[in-house]
C-alpha positions in Angstrom: 7.3 -26.0 -37.1 8.0 -27.9 -34.1 6.1 -27.7 -30.8 7.3 -29.5 -27.7 3.6 -29.4 -26.1 3.0 -32.2 -28.5 4.5 -34.6 -26.0 1.7 -33.3 -23.5 -1.0 -34.5 -26.1 0.8 -37.5 -26.5 0.7 -38.7 -22.7 -2.8 -37.5 -22.5 -3.5 -40.2 -25.5 -1.7 -43.3 -23.7 -3.0 -42.5 -20.1 -5.4 -44.8 -18.5 -7.1 -41.6 -16.5 -7.6 -40.1 -19.9 -10.9 -37.8 -20.1 -11.8 -35.2 -22.5 -9.1 -32.7 -22.8 -9.7 -29.2 -22.8 -6.7 -27.0 -25.0 -6.5 -23.3 -23.6 -4.6 -20.5 -24.7 -4.7 -16.9 -25.9 -5.7 -16.7 -29.5 -3.4 -17.1 -32.0 -1.2 -19.2 -30.2 -1.6 -22.2 -32.4 -4.1 -24.5 -30.8 -5.5 -25.7 -33.8 -2.5 -26.4 -35.3 -1.1 -28.3 -32.8 -4.3 -30.4 -32.4 -4.4 -31.3 -36.1 -0.5 -32.2 -36.8 -0.7 -34.5 -33.6 -4.1 -35.8 -35.3 -2.0 -36.4 -38.2 0.7 -38.1 -36.7 -1.0 -40.1 -33.8 -4.5 -41.2 -35.5 -5.6 -42.9 -38.2 -8.5 -40.2 -38.7 -9.4 -36.5 -37.6 -13.0 -35.7 -36.8 -12.8 -31.9 -37.0 -15.8 -29.6 -35.9 -15.3 -25.8 -36.0 -18.4 -24.4 -34.6 -17.4 -20.9 -35.6 -17.8 -22.2 -39.1 -20.6 -24.6 -38.8 -23.1 -22.4 -37.4 -26.0 -25.1 -37.8 -24.0 -27.3 -35.5 -24.3 -24.5 -32.7 -27.7 -26.6 -31.3 -25.7 -30.2 -31.5 -26.0 -30.1 -27.7 -29.4 -28.2 -27.3 -32.1 -31.5 -27.4 -29.8 -33.6 -24.9 -26.4 -35.3 -24.5 -27.1 -38.6 -25.7 -23.5 -39.5 -26.8 -24.6 -41.9 -29.4 -27.0 -39.2 -31.2 -24.3 -36.9 -31.2 -21.4 -39.1 -32.6 -23.5 -39.6 -35.6 -24.1 -36.2 -36.2 -20.4 -35.9 -35.4 -19.9 -38.6 -38.5 -22.2 -36.8 -41.0 -20.7 -33.0 -40.4 -17.4 -34.2 -40.5 -17.6 -36.8 -43.3 -15.9 -39.6 -41.2 -16.8 -42.6 -39.3 -15.8 -42.1 -35.5 -13.9 -45.1 -34.4 -13.1 -45.2 -30.7 -9.0 -45.2 -30.6 -8.6 -44.6 -34.1 -10.1 -41.5 -34.4 -9.8 -38.0 -32.7 -12.7 -35.9 -32.2 -11.7 -32.2 -32.3 -14.1 -29.7 -31.3 -13.1 -26.6 -32.0 -14.7 -22.9 -30.7 -16.3 -24.8 -28.7 -17.7 -21.9 -26.8 -19.9 -21.0 -29.7 -21.9 -24.2 -29.2 -24.6 -24.2 -26.5 -23.8 -26.4 -23.6 -20.8 -27.8 -25.5 -18.4 -27.6 -22.6 -20.7 -29.4 -20.4 -21.3 -31.9 -22.9 -17.8 -33.5 -22.4 -19.0 -34.6 -18.9 -21.5 -36.9 -20.8 -18.6 -38.2 -23.4 -16.6 -39.0 -20.0 -19.2 -40.9 -18.4 -20.9 -42.5 -21.1 -18.8 -43.2 -24.2 -14.6 -43.0 -22.4 -13.7 -45.0 -25.5 -13.6 -41.7 -27.3 -10.9 -39.7 -27.8 -11.7 -35.8 -27.5 -10.3 -32.8 -27.5 -11.7 -29.1 -27.2 -10.3 -25.7 -27.8 -11.4 -22.2 -28.5 -10.7 -18.4 -28.8 -11.1 -16.6 -25.4 -12.2 -20.0 -23.8 -11.2 -19.0 -20.7 -13.5 -16.5 -20.2 -16.3 -18.8 -21.5 -15.2 -21.2 -18.6 -15.0 -18.6 -16.2 -18.6 -18.0 -16.8 -19.9 -21.6 -17.1 -23.1 -22.5 -14.4 -22.7 -26.1 -15.4 -19.0 -27.0 -15.3 -17.9 -30.8 -15.7 -15.6 -30.5 -12.3 -13.4 -33.6 -12.5 -14.4 -34.7 -15.9 -12.2 -33.3 -18.4 -8.5 -32.1 -18.2 -6.8 -29.0 -19.1 -3.7 -28.2 -21.0 -2.4 -24.8 -21.5 -0.7 -23.9 -24.9 1.7 -20.7 -24.8 3.4 -18.8 -27.6 6.6 -20.7 -29.0 9.7 -20.9 -26.4 13.2 -19.4 -27.2 14.1 -23.3 -28.3 11.1 -23.8 -30.4 12.0 -20.7 -32.3 15.7 -22.0 -32.8 14.0 -25.3 -34.2 12.0 -23.1 -36.5 14.9 -21.2 -37.9 17.5 -24.2 -38.9 19.1 -23.9 -35.4 18.3 -27.6 -34.3 21.8 -28.4 -32.7 21.5 -25.5 -30.5 18.1 -25.9 -29.3 19.7 -29.3 -28.5 22.3 -27.8 -26.3 19.8 -25.8 -24.2 17.6 -28.8 -24.0 20.2 -31.3 -22.8 21.7 -28.6 -20.5 25.2 -29.2 -22.2 27.0 -26.3 -20.9 30.3 -26.8 -22.4 28.9 -26.1 -25.6 26.2 -23.3 -24.3 29.2 -21.5 -23.7 31.3 -22.2 -26.9 28.3 -21.1 -29.1 27.3 -18.3 -26.6 28.4 -15.4 -29.2 25.7 -17.0 -31.7 22.9 -17.8 -28.9 23.3 -14.4 -27.9 22.5 -12.8 -31.4 19.8 -15.4 -31.8 18.2 -14.5 -28.4 18.0 -10.7 -29.4 16.0 -11.9 -32.4 13.8 -14.1 -30.5 13.1 -10.6 -28.3 11.9 -8.9 -31.5 10.1 -11.9 -33.2 8.5 -13.4 -29.9 7.0 -16.4 -29.9 3.6 -16.3 -32.0 3.8 -19.1 -34.5 2.8 -16.6 -37.5 5.6 -13.9 -36.7 8.2 -17.1 -36.2 6.9 -18.4 -39.5 7.8 -15.3 -41.4 10.7 -14.7 -39.8 11.9 -18.2 -40.6 10.9 -18.0 -44.0 11.7 -14.9 -45.0 13.9 -12.8 -42.5 11.5 -9.8 -42.9 11.4 -7.6 -39.7 8.6 -5.2 -41.3 6.4 -8.2 -42.0 7.3 -9.9 -38.7 6.0 -6.3 -37.2 2.7 -6.0 -39.1 1.8 -9.7 -38.2 2.3 -8.7 -34.7 0.1 -5.6 -35.3 -2.2 -7.5 -36.8 -2.6 -9.7 -33.8 -2.7 -6.8 -31.6 -5.8 -5.3 -33.3 -7.2 -8.5 -33.4 -7.2 -8.5 -29.5 -8.5 -5.2 -29.5 -11.4 -6.1 -31.5 -11.9 -8.9 -28.7 -12.7 -6.6 -26.1 -15.5 -4.5 -27.9 -17.3 -7.6 -29.3 -17.1 -10.2 -26.4 -16.0 -7.9 -23.3 -19.2 -6.6 -21.3 -19.5 -3.3 -23.2 -19.5 -1.5 -19.3 -15.7 -2.6 -18.9 -14.3 -2.1 -22.4 -12.8 1.4 -22.2 -11.3 0.2 -18.7 -9.9 -2.8 -20.4 -8.5 -1.0 -23.1 -7.1 1.3 -20.9 -5.3 -1.1 -18.7 -4.0 -2.8 -21.7 -2.5 0.3 -23.1 -0.8 1.1 -19.7 1.5 -1.8 -19.6 4.5 -0.9 -21.6 4.5 2.2 -18.9 3.8 -0.3 -15.9 7.2 -2.4 -17.2 9.2 0.5 -17.8 9.4 1.6 -14.4 12.3 0.3 -12.1 10.0 -1.1 -9.5 7.6 -3.0 -11.8 4.8 -3.5 -9.4 1.6 -3.0 -10.9 0.3 0.6 -10.3 -3.3 1.4 -11.0 -2.6 5.0 -10.9 -0.7 4.7 -14.3 -3.8 3.2 -16.1 -5.5 6.6 -15.3 -4.6 9.1 -12.4 -6.1 8.7 -9.5 -7.4 4.9 -10.3 -8.4 2.6 -7.4 -8.3 -1.0 -7.9 -12.0 -1.5 -7.3 -12.3 0.4 -10.3 -10.3 -2.1 -12.6 -10.7 -5.4 -11.0 -13.1 -6.9 -13.2 -10.9 -5.7 -16.3 -8.0 -7.1 -14.8 -9.7 -10.4 -14.3 -11.0 -10.3 -18.3 -7.4 -9.9 -19.8 -6.4 -12.7 -17.3 -9.0 -15.2 -18.2 -8.0 -14.3 -22.0 -4.7 -15.2 -21.5 -3.2 -11.9 -22.6 -1.7 -11.1 -19.2 -0.1 -13.3 -16.3 0.1 -11.7 -12.6 3.0 -12.9 -10.7 2.2 -12.0 -7.1 4.7 -10.9 -3.9 5.4 -13.4 -1.2 5.4 -12.2 2.1 7.7 -14.9 3.0 9.9 -16.9 0.7 8.2 -20.6 2.4 6.8 -23.8 1.0 4.2 -23.7 -0.1 4.8 -20.2 -2.1 0.9 -19.7 -2.7 0.1 -19.6 0.9 2.0 -16.8 1.2 1.0 -14.7 -1.8 0.0 -11.1 -1.3 -2.5 -10.8 -4.1 -2.5 -7.2 -3.9 1.0 -6.3 -4.8 2.2 -7.9 -8.1 3.5 -7.6 -11.4 1.9 -7.8 -14.5 3.7 -9.7 -17.4 2.2 -9.7 -21.1 1.6 -12.9 -23.4 4.6 -12.8 -25.6 7.9 -10.6 -25.7 7.3 -10.0 -29.5 3.9 -8.2 -28.8 5.1 -6.2 -26.0 7.9 -5.1 -28.4 5.2 -4.0 -30.8 3.1 -2.3 -28.4 6.0 -0.3 -27.4 7.0 0.6 -31.3 10.4 -1.0 -30.3 12.3 -1.4 -33.8 14.5 -4.1 -35.0 18.0 -2.0 -34.5 16.9 -0.9 -31.2 16.3 -4.4 -30.0 19.0 -6.2 -32.1 22.1 -4.2 -32.2 21.7 -2.1 -29.0 20.8 1.3 -27.9 21.5 3.6 -25.1 18.0 5.1 -24.9 16.6 1.2 -24.2 18.5 0.6 -21.4 16.2 1.0 -18.8 13.2 -0.9 -20.7 16.1 -3.8 -21.5 15.3 -4.9 -18.0 11.7 -5.2 -18.3 12.0 -6.8 -21.9 14.6 -9.5 -20.2 12.3 -10.1 -17.2 9.3 -10.6 -19.7 11.2 -13.3 -21.5 12.3 -14.8 -18.1 8.5 -14.9 -17.1 7.5 -16.6 -20.4 10.5 -19.5 -20.2 9.3 -19.9 -16.3 5.5 -20.0 -17.0 6.1 -23.5 -19.2 7.3 -25.4 -16.2 6.7 -23.2 -13.1 4.1 -21.0 -10.9 6.3 -18.0 -10.4 6.4 -15.3 -7.6 8.6 -12.8 -6.6 9.8 -11.5 -3.3 10.1 -7.8 -2.2 10.6 -6.9 1.5 8.6 -3.4 2.6 10.8 -0.5 3.2 13.9 -1.9 1.7 15.4 -2.1 -1.7 15.9 -5.8 -1.5 14.0 -7.9 -4.2 14.3 -11.1 -6.0 12.6 -10.9 -9.5 11.3 -14.6 -9.3 10.9 -17.2 -6.8 9.8 -21.0 -7.9 9.2 -24.0 -6.1 11.3 -26.9 -7.4 12.3 -30.5 -6.0 11.1 -29.5 -2.5 13.1 -26.2 -2.6 12.2 -22.4 -3.0 14.6 -21.2 -5.9 15.2 -17.4 -6.2 16.5 -15.9 -9.7 18.0 -12.6 -10.1 17.4 -11.4 -13.9 20.2 -9.2 -15.4 19.4 -7.8 -19.3 23.3 -7.8 -19.8 26.7 -9.0 -18.4 26.3 -7.2 -15.2 26.9 -9.3 -12.5 26.2 -7.2 -9.2 23.6 -9.4 -7.4 23.1 -7.8 -3.9 19.9 -8.7 -3.5 20.5 -12.3 -4.6 23.1 -12.6 -2.2 21.5 -10.9 1.2 18.3 -13.3 0.1 20.8 -16.4 -0.1 22.7 -15.4 3.5 19.3 -14.8 4.7 17.5 -17.8 4.1 20.3 -20.2 3.8 19.4 -20.9 0.5 20.7 -24.3 -1.1 20.4 -23.3 -4.6 20.1 -19.8 -6.4 20.4 -18.5 -10.1 21.1 -15.4 -11.5 20.5 -15.2 -15.2 22.7 -13.0 -17.6 24.3 -12.7 -20.7 27.6 -14.4 -18.9 28.6 -17.8 -19.6 27.3 -20.6 -17.2 29.6 -21.0 -14.2 29.0 -22.0 -10.6 29.9 -20.2 -7.6 29.9 -20.8 -4.1 26.6 -19.0 -3.2 25.0 -19.3 -6.8 24.6 -20.4 -10.4 25.0 -17.9 -13.7 22.8 -19.3 -16.1 23.1 -17.4 -19.6 19.4 -16.1 -20.7 19.4 -18.4 -23.4 19.3 -21.1 -21.5 16.8 -19.9 -19.0 14.2 -22.8 -20.1 16.8 -25.5 -18.6 16.0 -24.2 -15.0 
């Protein structure tokens, strides 16, 4: 399969300011596969150490941070001679090695010629706990589930993927019926690599759903295994409330939907644990659509999105017939599913926010900062082209660029541009 994130790794490899790289991302988004694929194409050798498998190596950094000693140990464990520049050293499941993350600092300071990548499950939680973190000595890259264009590549639709990537609006409009059909398939399959691989090889909807349920089960086990026991019930309650949170017309997160009478202070730690694990994302409301958006965010008012649209469908027990062929009962949640999809495409390049005016029905689904401008984005699940909130927002803020995304073709109007949902990634 093709992952566009490999281009980030190539830039890291060639950078004159290269530091040890930490690859973040939720469990099973394909971190290990990506780094190994990168190594096979761009290095002569790979020194791969998995600290979860090689239990005896978990004490590798206990004695000291002597890089020469550590490299010799890696040579012996990986059965390879690490040569600076020719060998990629990949420290997987690094959170299992005591002082492993701290050791990256000494590779940067004392042996910058070595190319080091670290990754691990629930690494965000481990980084959050670190008392001795190598600030300024490492770089980060976040890997997300496969995008819609990566999905197209995987199912042998690379020409269609190229149209979207190149913003070839003529051909996007020409092939829009086909792209709509494939987009609905993506809504069901999502972007978890194992599910995409199964679908690309066999087109077996039931097997795809079983893979998604297995992934969800592994996340549930992680709650009990890795989270503090006193907050596990709250994590599970919050996680299980996501379908009901997203099914509301106003999708602002409401603690009362987690448990009747629940208050923010009871669930803040559980919410943060899910955020650190990469399983959910928070999109905050802004009090004013001004630059920089972060300065105007209201951290108490926010929406929650899940890691992957396919996993969301599995959590909601939505079957393939409902999603792919449509169903009137599905109408309300279709908006939530579409918003989840748009969020997944935006997060690949931007930090999205949203704007909801107090005591008003005006709401802009997403705001992004691009090329010095605040750009509002309104999301439509089908071809309903009414965009009252977007028009009011544009008039009130003299907005130069505004997007509505829907199942309709690409077209520019005086005050906004309609982007087909299949091409949201091109924004």
